[in-house]
NUFI-370371 format. One record per residue (C-alpha): x, y, z; residue number from 1. Coordinates in nm, 3 decimals, m for minus. Each point is the difference from the previous one (the first is absolute). Last residue first. Layout:
N
<east:X&north:Y&up:Z&i:NUM> .
...
# end
This chain:
103
<east:12.207&north:14.214&up:6.199&i:103> .
<east:0.281&north:0.215&up:0.117&i:102> .
<east:0.356&north:m0.008&up:m0.120&i:101> .
<east:0.235&north:0.260&up:0.142&i:100> .
<east:0.247&north:0.044&up:m0.283&i:99> .
<east:0.379&north:0.014&up:0.041&i:98> .
<east:0.042&north:m0.378&up:m0.027&i:97> .
<east:m0.228&north:m0.009&up:m0.301&i:96> .
<east:0.221&north:0.247&up:m0.186&i:95> .
<east:0.315&north:m0.201&up:0.084&i:94> .
<east:m0.177&north:m0.320&up:m0.106&i:93> .
<east:m0.086&north:0.164&up:m0.333&i:92> .
<east:0.368&north:0.086&up:m0.053&i:91> .
<east:0.103&north:m0.361&up:0.071&i:90> .
<east:m0.283&north:m0.141&up:m0.212&i:89> .
<east:0.116&north:0.194&up:m0.305&i:88> .
<east:m0.132&north:0.346&up:m0.076&i:87> .
<east:0.037&north:0.163&up:m0.340&i:86> .
<east:m0.210&north:m0.252&up:m0.194&i:85> .
<east:m0.311&north:0.208&up:0.056&i:84> .
<east:m0.201&north:m0.309&up:0.092&i:83> .
<east:0.148&north:m0.037&up:0.348&i:82> .
<east:m0.028&north:0.369&up:0.084&i:81> .
<east:m0.358&north:0.004&up:m0.130&i:80> .
<east:m0.081&north:m0.316&up:0.200&i:79> .
<east:0.143&north:0.163&up:0.314&i:78> .
<east:m0.224&north:0.305&up:m0.037&i:77> .
<east:m0.306&north:m0.205&up:m0.091&i:76> .
<east:0.049&north:m0.221&up:0.304&i:75> .
<east:0.021&north:0.304&up:0.226&i:74> .
<east:m0.322&north:0.146&up:m0.146&i:73> .
<east:m0.178&north:m0.336&up:0.029&i:72> .
<east:0.093&north:m0.014&up:0.366&i:71> .
<east:0.231&north:m0.254&up:0.160&i:70> .
<east:m0.080&north:m0.211&up:0.305&i:69> .
<east:0.084&north:m0.349&up:m0.127&i:68> .
<east:m0.342&north:m0.153&up:0.069&i:67> .
<east:m0.181&north:0.324&up:m0.089&i:66> .
<east:0.161&north:0.034&up:m0.343&i:65> .
<east:m0.043&north:m0.374&up:m0.026&i:64> .
<east:m0.379&north:0.027&up:0.007&i:63> .
<east:m0.008&north:0.314&up:m0.216&i:62> .
<east:0.189&north:m0.186&up:m0.272&i:61> .
<east:0.370&north:0.072&up:m0.034&i:60> .
<east:0.129&north:0.218&up:m0.280&i:59> .
<east:0.076&north:m0.064&up:m0.367&i:58> .
<east:m0.331&north:0.108&up:m0.147&i:57> .
<east:m0.273&north:m0.005&up:0.259&i:56> .
<east:m0.117&north:m0.357&up:m0.039&i:55> .
<east:m0.350&north:m0.062&up:0.137&i:54> .
<east:m0.170&north:m0.156&up:m0.302&i:53> .
<east:0.318&north:m0.171&up:m0.122&i:52> .
<east:0.021&north:m0.155&up:0.346&i:51> .
<east:0.221&north:0.143&up:0.270&i:50> .
<east:0.357&north:0.122&up:m0.030&i:49> .
<east:0.096&north:m0.178&up:0.321&i:48> .
<east:m0.093&north:m0.336&up:m0.155&i:47> .
<east:0.229&north:0.052&up:m0.299&i:46> .
<east:0.273&north:0.119&up:0.238&i:45> .
<east:m0.012&north:m0.331&up:0.185&i:44> .
<east:m0.019&north:0.080&up:0.370&i:43> .
<east:0.271&north:m0.107&up:0.245&i:42> .
<east:0.092&north:0.343&up:0.134&i:41> .
<east:0.318&north:0.003&up:m0.209&i:40> .
<east:m0.209&north:m0.065&up:m0.310&i:39> .
<east:m0.253&north:0.275&up:0.063&i:38> .
<east:0.266&north:0.261&up:0.065&i:37> .
<east:0.206&north:m0.119&up:m0.299&i:36> .
<east:m0.309&north:0.041&up:m0.218&i:35> .
<east:m0.021&north:0.357&up:0.129&i:34> .
<east:0.361&north:0.067&up:m0.110&i:33> .
<east:m0.074&north:m0.132&up:m0.349&i:32> .
<east:0.090&north:m0.360&up:m0.062&i:31> .
<east:0.178&north:m0.210&up:m0.260&i:30> .
<east:0.012&north:m0.132&up:m0.357&i:29> .
<east:m0.281&north:m0.257&up:0.034&i:28> .
<east:m0.214&north:0.291&up:0.114&i:27> .
<east:m0.077&north:0.132&up:0.345&i:26> .
<east:m0.165&north:0.306&up:0.154&i:25> .
<east:m0.059&north:0.148&up:m0.344&i:24> .
<east:0.120&north:0.316&up:m0.177&i:23> .
<east:0.369&north:m0.061&up:0.057&i:22> .
<east:0.279&north:m0.252&up:0.037&i:21> .
<east:0.268&north:m0.052&up:0.261&i:20> .
<east:0.171&north:m0.334&up:0.066&i:19> .
<east:m0.041&north:m0.111&up:0.360&i:18> .
<east:0.261&north:m0.178&up:0.212&i:17> .
<east:0.238&north:0.297&up:0.011&i:16> .
<east:m0.075&north:0.032&up:0.371&i:15> .
<east:m0.061&north:0.375&up:0.012&i:14> .
<east:m0.366&north:m0.018&up:m0.100&i:13> .
<east:m0.052&north:m0.300&up:0.230&i:12> .
<east:0.162&north:0.172&up:0.298&i:11> .
<east:m0.209&north:0.313&up:m0.056&i:10> .
<east:m0.320&north:m0.205&up:m0.018&i:9> .
<east:0.084&north:m0.199&up:0.312&i:8> .
<east:0.082&north:0.321&up:0.192&i:7> .
<east:m0.327&north:0.164&up:m0.113&i:6> .
<east:m0.203&north:m0.301&up:0.112&i:5> .
<east:0.174&north:m0.006&up:0.339&i:4> .
<east:m0.037&north:0.375&up:0.052&i:3> .
<east:m0.376&north:m0.002&up:m0.054&i:2> .
<east:m0.148&north:0.158&up:m0.305&i:1> .
# end
């Protein structure tokens, strides 16, 4: 993940503009941390998830994994933190900030 993308994602997670939810990139109730990544990069989370045939269960499709520069393993880690209910977006942003993201 390039520095600019990471900075935008961190800013969005810390902005307070996104309500947190789990298990999907985006629902009417809010976003998971990966849905915030898609949204802040100008991609509708529903599009970033892929089609029902290519959906990988609450993480970005392979196409957007490459576009944003984040591996499946990294996505899975952040999705688990998000969905656990113990980590809000601020805590997740802190974890992301300390992680070298490669994709």
